[in-house]
N, C-alpha and C positions, 0 to 999 in steps of 0.2 A: 514451503520446506525442502530442501532436497533430499530426496528417500534414494538416490543413488546416482551415479554422474550418467550412466546410460540412460535414467529416466530422466532428469533432468535435462539433459541436452535433448532427447527425442521432444520433450514438449516447447524447450526453445525452438528447434526446427520448424514446429508448426507455427508457433506465433508470430516466426519472422517470415513466414510464407507470406499468411492472414496479412501480417502489416503492410508488408511489400505489394500484395495485392491489390489492396484498400488502399493505400497512400494514407492510412494510417501510422503517426507517431509513436513506437514502442518502447517503451524501459523496461528490461527483463529484470523482474524479480525474484529472488530464493532468499531463505535461511540458511545460514551455516548451524544455527544454534537459535531454535525455540526457547528459550529461557522460562516463558512464563507461561508453560503447558500445566493443566489443572492439575493433572494428577503426577506421582512424583513417577510414577511406572510410564508414564507416556514419552515415546520416544522424541529426542530432542533436536535429532539431526548429526551431520556426518563432524561436527567440531571447524574450528575459526581452521587450521591450517589446511585440512581437507576440503572444508567446504568452497575456501578462496580458491584453491588447486580448479576445482569445480569450474566456478564463475568465471573463471581469468579463460581459461579454456572454451566457454560459452563464448565468453566477446570477443575474444580473436575470431574465432569460427564463422559468426553470423554476425558480428559488426555493428554489436547493439548495446546500448550503453548498458550498466549494472546498475541494480538498488539492492543493497540489504540490509538491514538491520543489527545496530551495534546495540550492546545492555553494558557494555564497562568502559571504562576510560582506556584499559589498556588496549583495548582491542580496535580502537577507534585507527590509529597509525596503519597498522598493516591492512586493514579492510579497506581504506584512504589508498591505499596504494595499486589496488584491483579494482574497486567500484567506481563510479561515476556521481553514485548517489547515495549518501548513507542518511539511513533512515532512523529516527529517534519515536520507539515504540509508545505508545501511548500512554502507557502505565509509567513511562520514563519522563515525560513530556514537562516534567518541571524539577529534573534533576540537573541542579546550576555547572556541577562539574562535566556531566557528558554533553550537558546543550553547550558549553564554554569549547570542549572539546573535538565535537564535531563541525563548532565553527571555525576554527583556528585549524582544520587539515585542507581549507580550501577548497572543498568538493560542494557541490550543491546539494541542503539540509533538509531533509522532509519532514519537518515534523508533526508527530496524528496526535490531533486533540484528544487529550483524555478524556474518558466516558464521564467524567466526575468534574471536567471543567463546562463553564458558560463560553460560546463561539467569544467573546469578549476579553474572557482571560488569555487566550493565546497570544495577545501581543507582547504581555511580559513574557514568554517564552519562545517568540522570534526577537525581542530588545534582547534578550541573552545571545544568541546566537550573531544577532547586526551587532555587537559591541566587539567582536573579535575582528571588523572590518569587511564580516563576510558577508551580504544580501543575497546570497543563491539562496534564499530561501522558497520552499512548498509548504503550505497548509493545508492538514489532510484531515476531514470528515469523518468521523469513523459512529456515529450514534453517540448518543447521551443515555445513561443508566435511566431506567422506568421501571421503576419498582423491581423485583425481584427476577433476575437471569432475563431479562429483555432490555431492549434498546429500541429507542427512538430517534425518527431523524426530524430535525426541526430546520424546514428549508430557509428561514428565514437565516440559519448560519451562516449560510455561504454569502449573500450581500456583505453579512456584518462580518465577513471575516477579510472579503475583499476591499474591505477599508484598508487595512493594512497596507494595501500595495502589491503584495506578494502572491502567486497564482494558488490558486485553490481547488484543491481534487477529493472528490468523494468516493471512501474507500467501501463502495457498494456491498461487496460480500461480507466484510466484516459488520458491516450496519444489518443486516439478515443474521447475525449468529444471535444464540443464546448462549449468554456464558454460564459455563456451568451445568448447563439445563440437562445434561446427561447424567449429572452424577460426579463420574470421573474424566468427564469431557463435554465440550462445548457441544451446544447442538444447534440447528441453524433453519431457516425458512426461505429456502433457496427461492420458493417461489415468487419471492418477491422481488428478485435483483432486479428483474425487466423493469417492473414498474416504478422503482428507485431511479434505476439508473436513467431512465426517460423524463423523470422528475428533476434530477439534477441537474441536467443536460437541459431541461428548459428553464431550471433557473440560472443556467447561465456558468455551470462549471467549468474551470480552466483544462480539465482530464480527470479520467475516472480509473480508478483501482479494480481489479479484479482480480481475484484467488480462480484462477482453471483448473481442472485436473480431467485428464482421460478417461478417470475411472472414482470419480469422488465416494464410492462406496469403500474402496479398499487404500483409499488415500492414508497416509499414518499422520495426518494434522490438518484439522478445519476442512474435511471432508465434506460433513453436513450442510457447510455453508458456502462450499466450491459451486462454480458453474462449471456444469461439462463443457467440455472443450469443444463439442461437436457445435455447442451452441454459441461458439461466441463470434465466428461470422455472422450469421444472421441479426447478431445482436449490435455488432457493432454498423453494420450497413444501417439499420434502424436511427442508432442514436448518432451518426456522424451526418444523418440527413436532418433529424431535427436538430443538431447543432448547427449546421448550415442557415435552416430557415431562423435562428433564433440569433445567430451573430447579425444576418441580415438586417433583421429589426433595427440591430443600433447603427450601422448605415444610415439610414434614414433622416 
């Protein structure tokens, strides 16, 4: 989430530097509005107009593609004017009007799989977007509800989702989230970020989605499941080495 222009810019600068150093493609993601916070009292972000202004400045300054999530049909057009990728949140992945609107925007569409869906059900969501003649679709796995306030990642999900023909991304940090686990906020188990990232890459995902923060304990959203920024570079070094090995197997 965009906490402030200064903070978002500082994080983007460090991410762009790591991306360039390691030659790892980067899409910068931040939310202008976190509409599905656990508690009414939780900070949601700066709002549509101010948030898009910040994202546009980051895009121009660092030359990185931008992703943000949209929760309402009315937000799709203004967000599409700034962002390269529009994300449909997991809770909204079956909302037909929203899916059709992001499809018609012409932007790349990142569909996050609902925690309540099986991987094969995401075919229906992708078909809704594709019906607008927009095949620029990404499918993102973020775990499946497993009892109360817990998620589990079924590694079979990745090859199942890849049968659609669309790129598949693994949202590692949301997969270690404990939804509503702290009463008025979500908890998390960040110690499992790297093991899950390695497992997903070994399973052949096309990309990983990571929430990072320079001070997770002070983050205004999702800090309990965020990767500390200083741990990002070494993690990327290890998973890119693993990804290269996995891809080399496919060439034999």
